[in-house]
N, C-alpha and C positions, 0 to 999 in steps of 0.2 A: 504494500500500500504506500509506503514511504517512497518507493521508487517511482510510482505514478505521480505523486505530488512533486517530487524533485523534477521529473521530466516536464510536468506542466509549468513549473516555475521557470525552468530554463527556456522553454518554448515562449512563455510570456515575456521574459526578459529579452530574448532575441527579437521578438516582434516589436517590442517597444524601441529597442535600439535601431532596428531597420526603419521604423516609422520616423524616428527623430532624424536619422541621416537623410531619408527621402525628403522630409520637410525642409531641412537646410538646403538641399540641392534645389528644391522647387523655389524657395525664397531667393536664392542666388540668381536663378534664371529669371525670375520675375523682376528683380532689381535691375538686372542687366537690360532686359527688354524695356523697362520703364525709362532707364537712362537714355537708351537709344531713341525712344519716342520723344522724350523731352528735347533732345538735340534736334530732331526733325521739326518739332514745333517751333523751336527757337529760330531755326533757319527760315521757316515759313513766315513767322512774324516779322523777321527782318526784311524779307522780300516784300511783304505787304506794306511795311512802313516806307520802303524805298519807292514803291509804286505810288503810294499816296503822295509822297513828296514830289515825285515827277509830275503827277497830275496837277498838283497845286502850282508848281513852277510853270507848267504848260498853260494853265489858266491865266496866270499873271502875265506871261509873255503874250498870250492872245489878246488880253485887254490892252497891253501896251501897243501892240500892232494896230488894233482898231483905233486907239486914241491918236496914234501918230498919223494914221490915214485921214482922220478928221481934221487934223491941224494943217496938213500939207495941201496946198492948192493943187488942183488937177488941171494940167494943161494938155491939150490934144497934141499928139505927135504927128507931124506931117513929113512926107518924104520929099527930099530934094531931087533934083534931076540926076544927080550923081549917086542916088540911093543911100545917102547919109541921112540919118534921122536927126531932126533938130526940134527944139521946142519953139512954138510960135506964140 
């Protein structure tokens, strides 16, 4: 009877040790994958910030172009006989 109890205790101890080792392995893999995902999210966020800045700069430049077109007088361009353009 004592041999059965000892065998059961050894089996239980082995199961607990294997469970702890598997848990550590799983935690390590999850931490690694989480770190990789965080790196990808950081890269994506930097890209989004850069695109937002580019769009903002483009809007500012577009407004400046429209404003400069309103300030500049528009003259018709006529062709000379020798095919040179000049402002009349």
